VOGU-3710 file (C-alpha; in Angstrom, 3 decimals, decimal comma):
1> maevkeldaa> -6,203/-14,572/-3,290  -3,943/-11,730/-2,030  -2,982/-11,448/1,501  -2,267/-7,898/3,173  1,034/-8,340/5,471  2,925/-6,139/7,584  6,830/-4,911/6,569  9,200/-3,038/7,686  11,711/-1,210/6,448  14,865/-3,293/5,933
11> gfeaavetgv> 12,378/-5,359/3,857  11,180/-2,765/1,521  13,490/-2,469/-1,204  13,316/-6,574/-1,983  8,565/-6,380/-1,351  9,068/-4,041/-4,199  11,240/-4,561/-6,888  9,533/-6,590/-8,828  5,776/-7,543/-10,282  3,493/-4,801/-8,701
21> tivdfwatwc> 2,822/-3,431/-5,156  0,536/-1,576/-3,378  2,206/-0,247/-0,127  0,129/0,939/2,878  1,312/3,673/4,930  -0,409/4,031/8,758  -0,658/3,587/12,166  -1,771/2,021/15,076  -3,829/5,420/15,974  -5,103/6,182/13,044
31> gpckmmgail> -9,321/5,695/12,294  -8,585/6,414/8,446  -5,960/3,708/8,389  -8,053/1,110/10,295  -11,049/1,707/7,489  -8,571/1,913/4,714  -7,244/-1,272/6,206  -10,119/-3,176/6,038  -10,542/-1,601/2,368  -7,644/-3,758/1,130
41> eskvapelgd> -8,170/-6,643/3,407  -12,335/-7,004/1,912  -12,161/-6,048/-1,343  -9,259/-4,723/-2,918  -6,749/-8,129/-2,588  -9,873/-10,795/-2,758  -10,495/-8,923/-6,395  -7,192/-9,039/-7,369  -6,296/-12,173/-6,860  -1,811/-12,999/-6,436
51> dvkifkvdvg> -1,492/-10,242/-9,381  -0,466/-7,662/-7,227  1,129/-8,118/-3,891  -0,226/-5,912/-0,930  1,410/-4,523/2,127  1,513/-2,330/5,463  4,019/-0,100/6,782  3,237/1,666/10,671  4,740/4,669/10,207  5,185/4,520/13,945
61> tapelaaqld> 7,643/1,391/14,110  9,723/2,372/10,813  9,415/6,796/10,654  12,993/7,328/8,683  11,187/4,992/5,599  8,532/7,570/5,702  10,625/10,476/5,580  12,599/9,637/3,346  9,093/8,375/0,993  7,560/11,864/1,793
71> iqsipvlliy> 4,365/10,226/3,712  3,564/13,070/6,333  -0,160/12,355/6,726  -1,673/9,544/6,428  -3,369/6,478/5,091  -1,151/7,048/1,478  -1,366/4,309/-0,697  2,479/3,733/-2,615  1,735/2,107/-6,528  5,118/0,264/-7,672
81> kdgmlmtrld> 6,016/-1,817/-10,457  8,948/-3,721/-10,767  10,701/-1,110/-8,267  9,257/2,434/-9,633  6,973/3,936/-8,058  3,900/4,352/-10,160  0,196/6,276/-7,990  0,029/7,589/-5,028  -3,314/7,994/-3,582  -2,877/10,714/-0,725
91> gqqrpddvld> -5,964/10,223/1,950  -9,001/7,270/2,123  -9,675/5,817/-1,194  -12,603/4,641/-2,498  -11,837/0,451/-3,109  -13,403/1,165/-6,647  -10,472/3,790/-6,915  -8,101/1,695/-5,660  -8,400/-0,898/-7,639  -8,741/1,737/-11,217
101> avrtvla> -5,519/2,410/-10,092  -4,136/-0,865/-9,603  -5,069/-2,520/-12,951  -4,119/1,421/-14,710  -0,325/-0,070/-13,439  -1,569/-3,480/-14,262  -1,868/-2,533/-17,935
//
Protein backbone atom coordinates (compact mmCIF):
# COMPACT_ATOMS: atom_id res chain seq x y z
CA UNK A 1 0.00 0.00 0.00
CA UNK A 2 1.18 3.52 -0.76
CA UNK A 3 2.18 5.51 2.28
CA UNK A 4 1.56 9.25 2.63
CA UNK A 5 4.94 10.84 3.37
CA UNK A 6 6.01 14.34 4.39
CA UNK A 7 7.86 16.32 1.73
CA UNK A 8 9.76 19.60 1.85
CA UNK A 9 10.89 21.99 -0.86
CA UNK A 10 14.38 20.49 -1.03
CA UNK A 11 13.07 17.04 -1.97
CA UNK A 12 10.22 18.14 -4.24
CA UNK A 13 11.85 17.79 -7.67
CA UNK A 14 13.29 14.36 -6.92
CA UNK A 15 9.95 13.16 -5.51
CA UNK A 16 7.96 13.98 -8.65
CA UNK A 17 10.52 13.24 -11.37
CA UNK A 18 9.56 9.60 -12.00
CA UNK A 19 6.31 7.71 -11.91
CA UNK A 20 2.92 9.05 -10.83
CA UNK A 21 2.96 11.23 -7.74
CA UNK A 22 0.22 12.97 -5.76
CA UNK A 23 1.33 16.01 -3.79
CA UNK A 24 -1.11 17.31 -1.17
CA UNK A 25 -0.54 20.96 -0.20
CA UNK A 26 -2.00 21.56 3.26
CA UNK A 27 -1.53 23.37 6.59
CA UNK A 28 -1.90 22.23 10.19
CA UNK A 29 -4.56 24.88 10.90
CA UNK A 30 -6.74 23.96 7.88
CA UNK A 31 -9.78 21.77 8.69
CA UNK A 32 -10.55 20.79 5.06
CA UNK A 33 -6.86 19.93 4.64
CA UNK A 34 -7.02 17.49 7.54
CA UNK A 35 -10.10 15.86 6.00
CA UNK A 36 -8.34 15.62 2.63
CA UNK A 37 -5.32 14.04 4.33
CA UNK A 38 -7.56 11.46 6.00
CA UNK A 39 -9.15 10.64 2.64
CA UNK A 40 -5.73 10.16 1.05
CA UNK A 41 -4.57 7.88 3.87
CA UNK A 42 -7.72 5.81 4.37
CA UNK A 43 -9.29 5.64 0.90
CA UNK A 44 -6.87 6.67 -1.87
CA UNK A 45 -3.58 5.10 -0.74
CA UNK A 46 -5.08 1.63 -0.06
CA UNK A 47 -6.89 1.64 -3.41
CA UNK A 48 -3.84 2.65 -5.47
CA UNK A 49 -1.32 0.41 -3.78
CA UNK A 50 2.27 0.97 -4.83
CA UNK A 51 1.36 2.36 -8.28
CA UNK A 52 1.46 5.93 -6.99
CA UNK A 53 3.62 7.89 -4.57
CA UNK A 54 1.75 10.23 -2.20
CA UNK A 55 3.36 13.18 -0.44
CA UNK A 56 2.10 16.09 1.61
CA UNK A 57 3.70 19.54 1.77
CA UNK A 58 2.92 21.91 4.63
CA UNK A 59 2.61 25.36 3.06
CA UNK A 60 3.63 26.88 6.40
CA UNK A 61 7.07 25.29 6.17
CA UNK A 62 7.45 25.54 2.36
CA UNK A 63 5.95 28.94 1.42
CA UNK A 64 8.39 29.50 -1.46
CA UNK A 65 7.44 26.20 -3.08
CA UNK A 66 3.73 26.98 -2.65
CA UNK A 67 4.22 30.39 -4.26
CA UNK A 68 6.28 28.92 -7.11
CA UNK A 69 3.47 26.45 -7.86
CA UNK A 70 0.75 29.13 -7.55
CA UNK A 71 -0.87 27.55 -4.49
CA UNK A 72 -3.15 30.36 -3.32
CA UNK A 73 -5.67 28.37 -1.29
CA UNK A 74 -5.59 24.94 0.28
CA UNK A 75 -6.08 22.03 0.12
CA UNK A 76 -4.66 21.47 -3.36
CA UNK A 77 -3.67 18.15 -4.89
CA UNK A 78 -1.16 18.16 -7.73
CA UNK A 79 -0.79 14.96 -9.73
CA UNK A 80 2.49 14.51 -11.61
CA UNK A 81 3.63 11.92 -14.12
CA UNK A 82 7.37 11.68 -14.74
CA UNK A 83 7.93 15.24 -13.53
CA UNK A 84 5.12 16.82 -15.55
CA UNK A 85 2.07 18.29 -13.85
CA UNK A 86 -0.93 16.42 -15.24
CA UNK A 87 -3.84 17.42 -12.97
CA UNK A 88 -4.61 19.99 -10.31
CA UNK A 89 -7.50 19.46 -7.88
CA UNK A 90 -8.36 22.55 -5.83
CA UNK A 91 -10.34 22.32 -2.59
CA UNK A 92 -11.90 19.39 -0.79
CA UNK A 93 -12.30 16.35 -3.07
CA UNK A 94 -14.34 13.17 -2.86
CA UNK A 95 -12.27 9.96 -2.79
CA UNK A 96 -13.77 8.76 -6.08
CA UNK A 97 -12.86 12.03 -7.81
CA UNK A 98 -9.24 11.73 -6.68
CA UNK A 99 -9.10 8.09 -7.75
CA UNK A 100 -10.62 8.89 -11.15
CA UNK A 101 -8.09 11.68 -11.73
CA UNK A 102 -5.17 9.43 -10.80
CA UNK A 103 -6.43 6.53 -12.90
CA UNK A 104 -6.69 8.87 -15.91
CA UNK A 105 -3.04 9.81 -15.43
CA UNK A 106 -2.04 6.16 -15.01
CA UNK A 107 -3.84 5.12 -18.21
